[in-house]
C-alpha positions in Angstrom: 19.1 10.8 51.9 21.4 13.0 52.7 23.5 11.9 49.3 20.2 13.3 47.4 20.8 16.7 49.7 24.5 17.4 48.5 25.0 19.6 45.8 29.0 19.2 43.8 29.9 22.3 42.6 32.6 22.9 39.5 33.0 26.6 40.3 35.9 28.9 38.6 38.7 30.0 41.0 38.6 33.8 42.3 41.9 34.6 44.6 41.2 38.2 46.6 44.2 38.8 47.8 44.8 41.0 51.5 47.8 42.8 52.0 50.9 43.0 52.6 51.8 41.1 50.1 54.8 38.8 49.5 55.8 38.8 45.7 56.3 35.2 43.3 53.1 34.2 46.2 49.7 33.3 45.3 46.4 31.2 47.1 45.5 28.9 44.9 42.2 27.6 44.4 39.7 30.3 46.2 36.0 29.5 44.7 34.0 31.2 43.1 30.7 33.0 44.3 27.7 29.5 44.0 23.8 28.9 44.6 23.0 25.9 45.8 19.1 25.0 45.8 17.9 23.3 49.0 14.3 20.8 48.4 11.1 22.5 49.5 10.5 22.7 52.8 13.7 22.4 54.1 15.4 25.5 55.8 18.5 24.8 54.0 21.8 22.7 52.4 24.9 20.8 52.7 27.2 22.6 50.7 30.8 21.8 49.4 33.9 23.2 47.5 37.7 22.6 47.3 39.2 24.2 49.9 41.4 26.7 48.9 46.2 25.8 49.0 48.2 28.0 49.1 51.2 27.9 46.4 54.6 26.5 48.7 52.9 25.2 52.0 54.7 27.2 54.2 51.7 29.1 55.0 49.2 28.6 58.1 46.6 28.8 58.5 44.4 31.4 61.2 40.9 31.2 60.3 38.3 28.9 58.3 35.2 30.6 58.6 33.1 27.1 57.5 34.3 23.5 56.8 33.1 21.7 53.4 30.2 19.6 54.3 28.9 22.2 56.6 24.7 22.8 56.9 24.5 26.0 55.8 21.1 27.8 55.9 18.1 29.5 53.3 19.7 32.7 52.1 23.3 34.1 51.8 26.9 32.8 54.2 30.4 34.4 53.9 33.0 31.9 54.3 36.5 33.3 54.6 40.0 31.5 55.0 42.9 33.5 56.4 46.7 32.0 55.7 50.1 33.1 57.7 53.3 32.9 56.2 54.8 30.7 58.8 57.8 32.1 58.8 56.7 35.8 58.6 53.9 36.8 61.1 51.7 39.5 59.5 52.3 38.2 56.0 48.5 36.4 55.1 46.8 35.7 52.4 42.8 35.9 52.4 40.3 33.8 50.5 36.0 34.8 51.0 33.7 33.9 48.6 29.4 33.4 49.0 27.2 30.8 49.4 23.8 31.9 49.0 21.4 28.3 49.7 17.1 28.8 47.8 14.8 26.6 48.0 14.1 24.0 45.2 10.8 24.2 43.4 9.0 21.9 41.1 5.5 23.2 42.1 4.2 25.3 38.9 1.7 28.7 40.4 -2.0 27.7 39.9 -4.0 30.2 38.3 -7.6 30.8 38.5 -10.3 32.5 36.2 -8.7 31.7 32.7 -11.4 33.0 30.4 -13.3 30.6 27.8 -13.3 31.3 24.0 -15.3 34.2 23.3 -17.1 36.7 20.5 -16.5 40.5 20.6 -17.8 42.3 17.9 -17.0 46.0 17.3 -18.0 48.9 14.6 -16.2 47.8 11.1 -13.1 49.1 9.5 -9.5 47.8 9.9 -7.1 49.1 12.5 -7.1 48.9 16.4 -10.0 48.1 18.4 -10.0 47.5 22.1 -11.2 44.2 23.4 -12.0 43.6 27.4 -12.5 40.1 29.3 -11.7 39.8 32.9 -7.5 39.1 33.1 -6.6 35.8 35.0 -5.0 35.5 38.6 -2.5 32.7 39.3 -1.1 31.1 43.2 2.2 29.7 44.2 3.7 27.8 47.2 6.2 30.1 47.5 3.7 32.6 48.1 5.2 35.3 45.4 3.9 34.6 41.3 4.6 37.0 38.5 3.4 37.6 35.6 5.8 37.1 33.1 3.9 37.6 29.6 0.6 38.5 27.6 -0.1 38.4 24.0 -3.1 40.7 24.8 -3.7 43.0 27.9 -7.6 43.6 28.6 -8.6 46.9 27.3 -5.9 47.7 25.0 -6.6 48.5 21.2 -6.3 44.9 19.3 -5.5 44.9 15.5 -8.5 43.6 14.4 -8.2 40.9 11.0 -12.0 40.5 10.2 -14.1 37.1 11.1 -10.7 35.7 12.5 -9.5 33.7 16.3 -7.5 36.1 18.3 -5.0 33.1 20.3 -4.4 35.1 23.7 -1.9 33.5 26.1 -1.3 34.6 29.7 2.6 33.6 31.3 2.9 32.9 34.8 6.5 32.5 36.8 7.4 31.8 40.4 10.4 32.7 42.0 12.3 29.6 41.1 11.5 29.7 37.1 8.6 27.3 37.2 5.4 28.2 34.5 2.0 28.0 34.1 -0.1 29.2 31.4 -3.8 30.8 30.2 -4.7 30.8 26.7 -7.8 31.3 25.3 -9.5 32.7 21.7 -11.2 35.8 21.3 -13.8 36.0 17.5 -13.9 39.4 16.3 -17.0 40.6 14.7 -17.8 43.5 12.9 -20.9 46.4 12.5 -20.8 49.3 10.7 -23.1 51.7 12.4 -20.9 55.3 11.1 -21.7 56.7 8.1 -18.5 57.8 5.8 -16.4 60.4 7.1 -15.5 64.0 5.0 -13.2 66.2 5.6 -11.8 69.4 4.0 -15.6 70.6 2.5 -14.7 73.0 -0.1 -18.7 75.2 1.0 -17.4 77.9 -0.1 -15.7 78.7 -3.9 -16.1 82.6 -4.2 -14.5 83.6 -8.1 -14.6 87.4 -10.0 -14.7 87.5 -13.4 -14.9 90.5 -15.8 -16.9 93.1 -16.4 -17.9 91.6 -20.0 -17.9 87.9 -18.9 -21.6 85.5 -18.3 -19.7 82.7 -16.0 -16.4 81.0 -16.0 -14.8 77.2 -15.2 -14.2 77.2 -11.8 -12.6 74.2 -9.7 -11.2 73.1 -6.0 -9.8 70.0 -4.6 -12.6 67.4 -3.9 -13.6 66.6 0.0 -10.9 64.2 1.4 -13.0 60.9 2.4 -12.6 57.9 4.8 -14.8 55.1 5.8 -14.2 52.7 9.3 -15.2 49.5 6.4 -12.7 51.4 3.2 -15.6 51.3 0.3 -17.9 54.3 -0.9 -19.4 55.6 -3.8 -20.1 59.3 -4.7 -23.3 61.0 -6.5 -22.4 64.9 -7.4 -25.9 66.8 -7.8 -27.2 68.7 -10.5 -24.4 67.7 -12.9 -22.0 70.9 -14.4 -20.6 70.6 -17.9 -17.3 71.3 -17.9 -17.1 72.8 -14.6 -18.4 76.2 -16.3 -20.7 78.1 -14.0 -22.3 80.9 -14.7 -23.2 84.4 -13.2 -24.8 84.3 -9.6 -24.9 81.5 -6.5 -24.6 77.1 -7.5 -24.8 74.8 -5.2 -23.4 71.1 -5.7 -24.3 68.3 -3.5 -21.0 65.7 -3.0 -23.2 62.6 -1.0 -20.8 59.6 -0.3 -22.3 56.1 0.5 -21.0 53.4 1.7 -21.2 49.2 1.2 -24.5 49.5 4.6 -25.9 52.3 3.5 -24.2 55.1 5.7 -23.9 58.6 4.0 -22.8 61.9 4.3 -23.2 65.0 1.7 -21.0 67.7 2.0 -22.7 71.2 0.0 -20.6 73.4 -2.4 -21.5 77.0 -2.9 -20.1 78.8 -6.2 -20.4 82.7 -6.0 -18.8 83.9 -9.4 -19.3 88.0 -9.1 -18.7 90.5 -11.8 -15.7 92.7 -10.8 -12.8 94.7 -12.2 -9.9 92.2 -11.7 -7.2 93.5 -14.1 -4.5 96.0 -12.9 -3.3 99.2 -14.2 -0.5 98.4 -16.6 3.0 100.0 -15.8 4.2 101.9 -18.8 7.7 103.2 -17.5 9.4 101.8 -14.5 12.6 102.6 -13.8 15.7 100.7 -13.6 19.0 100.6 -11.5 20.9 103.4 -10.7 24.2 103.6 -9.5 25.4 107.1 -8.2 28.9 107.6 -7.6 30.9 108.6 -4.4 33.9 110.9 -2.6 35.7 110.1 -0.1 34.7 111.5 3.3 31.0 112.2 2.0 28.7 111.6 3.8 25.6 112.7 1.5 24.1 110.8 -2.0 21.3 113.7 -3.5 19.6 111.4 -5.5 16.6 111.6 -8.2 14.5 109.5 -10.7 11.6 110.5 -12.7 8.2 109.1 -11.9 6.6 105.3 -12.6 3.9 106.0 -14.5 0.8 103.0 -15.0 -2.2 103.0 -16.9 -6.0 101.1 -16.2 -8.6 99.8 -18.2 -10.5 102.2 -16.0 -8.7 105.4 -17.0 -8.3 106.1 -13.6 -4.8 105.2 -11.8 -3.9 105.8 -8.0 -0.4 106.0 -6.6 -0.9 104.4 -2.8 2.6 104.0 -1.9 6.0 104.8 -2.3 9.0 103.5 -0.1 11.5 106.4 -1.4 11.1 109.8 -2.7 14.0 111.8 -4.8 16.1 113.9 -1.9 19.7 113.3 -0.1 20.1 109.9 1.9 23.4 108.6 4.1 25.8 107.1 2.1 25.3 104.0 5.3 21.7 104.1 3.8 22.4 102.8 0.3 21.7 100.5 -1.3 17.9 102.0 -1.8 14.9 99.6 -2.9 12.5 101.8 -4.1 8.7 100.4 -4.5 5.9 102.3 -6.3 2.5 101.5 -5.5 0.0 101.8 -7.5 -4.2 100.4 -7.4 -7.1 101.4 -9.6 -10.6 102.3 -8.1 -11.6 98.4 -7.9 -8.2 98.0 -5.2 -6.0 95.9 -7.8 -2.5 96.9 -7.3 0.6 96.3 -9.7 4.1 97.5 -8.2 6.7 99.2 -9.4 10.4 98.1 -8.1 13.8 99.7 -8.9 17.0 99.7 -6.7 19.3 102.7 -5.9 23.0 102.0 -5.7 26.2 104.0 -4.2 29.5 103.1 -4.9 33.2 104.8 -4.9 33.7 106.4 -7.8 36.7 108.8 -9.2 37.1 107.8 -12.7 35.3 110.7 -15.3 32.6 109.4 -17.9 33.8 107.4 -21.5 33.1 109.7 -24.4 32.7 107.9 -27.7 31.5 109.7 -30.9 33.4 112.7 -30.2 34.2 114.5 -33.7 37.9 113.7 -35.1 37.7 116.6 -37.3 36.4 120.0 -38.1 32.9 121.0 -39.0 33.3 122.5 -42.4 30.5 123.9 -43.6 30.7 126.8 -47.1 27.6 129.4 -47.5 27.1 131.8 -50.3 28.7 135.5 -51.0 26.5 137.5 -48.7 25.1 135.2 -46.5 26.3 136.0 -42.7 25.0 132.4 -40.7 24.6 129.1 -41.5 22.7 126.2 -39.8 25.0 123.2 -39.0 24.3 119.8 -37.9 26.9 117.0 -36.5 26.0 113.6 -35.1 26.4 114.6 -30.9 29.0 112.4 -28.6 27.4 110.3 -26.0 28.9 108.9 -22.9 29.1 105.8 -20.4 29.8 105.4 -16.9 30.7 103.1 -14.3 27.5 105.1 -12.2 24.7 107.3 -13.5 25.3 110.4 -16.1 24.0 113.3 -14.0 24.3 116.2 -16.1 25.1 117.1 -20.3 26.4 120.7 -20.2 26.1 121.5 -24.1 27.4 125.4 -25.9 25.6 124.6 -29.1 23.3 122.2 -30.2 22.9 121.1 -33.6 21.4 122.4 -36.1 22.1 126.1 -34.5 23.5 129.1 -36.4 26.4 129.8 -37.0 28.5 132.8 -38.2 31.2 132.7 -40.3 34.7 131.8 -38.8 35.3 129.5 -36.0 33.6 128.1 -33.5 34.2 125.2 -30.5 31.7 123.3 -29.0 31.9 121.6 -25.9 30.1 119.1 -24.4 30.8 118.5 -21.2 29.8 115.4 -19.4 29.2 114.8 -15.3 28.7 112.1 -13.7 27.0 111.8 -9.9 30.6 111.2 -8.2 31.3 115.1 -9.9 33.7 113.6 -12.3 33.6 115.6 -15.4 34.7 114.2 -19.4 34.2 117.3 -21.9 34.2 116.4 -25.6 35.4 119.8 -28.1 35.6 119.7 -31.4 35.4 123.2 -34.1 32.4 124.5 -36.6 33.8 126.5 -39.3 31.6 128.8 -41.9 33.5 130.1 -44.9 32.4 131.8 -48.1 32.2 130.0 -50.9 32.1 125.7 -51.2 33.9 123.6 -48.8 35.1 121.2 -50.8 36.8 121.8 -54.5 35.1 120.0 -57.6 32.1 121.9 -58.5 29.3 119.4 -59.0 31.2 116.9 -57.2 30.8 119.0 -54.6 27.9 120.1 -54.1 27.2 116.7 -54.4 29.2 115.8 -51.5 27.6 118.5 -49.2 24.4 116.5 -49.7 24.8 113.5 -49.0 27.3 114.6 -45.7 24.0 116.6 -45.1 21.8 113.7 -45.5 24.3 110.8 -43.3 23.9 113.8 -40.4 20.4 114.0 -40.6 20.1 110.6 -40.5 22.8 110.1 -37.5 20.7 112.7 -35.9 17.9 111.0 -35.9 19.3 107.8 -34.3 21.4 109.4 -32.1 17.7 111.4 -30.9 16.2 107.3 -30.6 18.9 106.2 -28.6 18.8 109.6 -26.7 15.3 109.7 -25.9 15.0 106.1 -24.8 18.3 106.6 -22.6 16.5 109.5 -21.2 13.1 107.4 -20.3 15.0 104.8 -18.9 18.6 105.4 -17.7 19.6 108.5 -17.7 18.1 111.2 -14.8 18.2 115.0 -14.5 19.7 117.3 -12.2 18.9 116.1 -8.8 15.5 118.2 -8.1 16.4 119.7 -4.6 13.4 121.5 -2.7 15.3 125.3 -1.8 12.7 125.0 0.8 13.6 122.4 2.6 16.6 122.2 5.7 20.1 122.5 4.1 20.7 119.0 4.6 23.8 118.9 7.2 27.8 119.6 5.9 26.8 121.4 2.8 26.8 125.9 3.0 24.1 127.9 1.8 25.9 128.6 -1.2 26.9 124.8 -2.3 23.5 124.0 -2.2 22.1 127.0 -3.6 24.2 126.3 -6.5 22.0 122.4 -6.5 19.2 124.2 -6.4 19.6 126.6 -9.3 21.1 124.7 -11.6 18.6 124.0 -15.2 17.1 120.8 -15.3 14.8 119.1 -17.5 10.8 118.8 -16.7 10.3 115.7 -14.7 6.4 113.5 -15.6 4.4 115.0 -12.5 1.3 113.3 -10.8 -1.7 115.5 -11.4 -4.5 115.8 -9.5 -7.8 113.5 -9.7 -10.8 115.5 -11.6 -13.4 116.4 -9.1 -15.5 114.1 -7.8 -12.8 110.7 -8.5 -13.7 108.1 -5.7 -10.5 107.9 -2.8 -9.2 104.4 -3.5 -7.9 104.2 0.4 -9.5 107.1 2.3 -8.2 106.5 5.4 -4.8 107.3 3.9 -5.9 110.3 2.1 -6.3 112.7 4.7 -2.1 112.1 5.1 -0.1 114.8 4.1 1.9 114.4 0.6 4.9 114.6 1.9 4.3 112.5 5.0 2.0 109.2 2.9 3.4 110.0 -0.7 -0.4 109.5 -1.8 -1.5 110.9 -4.9 -3.8 110.4 -7.5 -2.5 109.7 -11.4 -4.9 109.9 -14.3 -4.1 108.1 -17.3 -3.9 109.5 -20.9 
């Protein structure tokens, strides 16, 4: 019987050294921790192990807490060996390990309340549904059981496959790892009482059409539908041809019906109204402006032609503008300028452009400046002649601020030599000059009789063509690119950094007129009553009448 309770173990060696330590000495065969079973209901077990032995044999054993074959109680026992060097008192080696005695239990837990096979009815549709039953319990002779596994938890959602049995297993385990199982089956049968679910129903669709229209084609995203059991049918009443809806209110019913006759309806209302939906047309919008600056300059004076717009209603309102021509600090650039136009129906059109300020110390580049004197002859007795020429042009990295002419093509010139000058100035004050001489003489300017007259006629014709082309280019350039001298109001406060004389010289330079914003006729409706009371200098709101 004693042999039946003995457990011989093969274990690995663990050596624990205790200082002081002598180099070259070691303790062999120190057992590792071990676990030993005791038959239930014994309170202990005899445990054997191989005792540790020092390597050289010159050690005395001072302490042996247990001997192989001792009866150890259930629980943990600490076994300790202490050896001392025979010829060196105080030089010791120690071996310590643990022995855990546990009861051996071969009886599995006993299960109570394992459910029988059952049927569960649920609302139809794939997915997860909860199923309920009374969960089983278990007891064990050790007094402790653990539920280690269950395939489905009662009351938690279960992924359902229609009319299929689900095998459910509970596993219980005691401290000795003896297991007991409870297994039963649940059959799920669907019942459908839920209509299709409709989401994103486009209940109201309001569409505006032009004033001369009798209807329009209207489209929308159809409702989103889901059903718990899968299939459904759709019926739309009344039927609409090509989705064309007349003026007024039309009503459509989307009816969705599932396989069990459950249904739901989405009603869509379509309202078609006549209204002015055409925004104003911007007929003139400036392009980008680039102003030049000099070192140390604090302010830049900018100006541009006012954008223009037209509308079918013949009334356009300048509702807002983000900036006005005038003086701006250099660090405020670039300016992103936006003009907003509205018609009486509040349709909106935008004009946007950018105004930049960059360092510039180079004068404009002139091209087309006459390289030879312009010579014209007049008959005896005449004192003046109308002289024309092809006008020079200039380009610059910034913008040509102004062009000063001493004479215009077609002006009258007296007998003799007259110097004609074109002075081009950019926004940074850099100047370039084109200069040539107009010579008016008596007689033919060239010899050769009739051939000279023909040559003069040809020159005049070519000159007229050049003038016409140059005038067209100048007109387009002025309207789209060029600007006049800045419009400065002499009544405004003088900006910082300017003297009375310098500011007055800027305000008194002759300039070409800019398009103005005209007042609306009497009785014209205000597009924005909340803004109509704002002073023009504050809100920039002025009405414009189209031509």
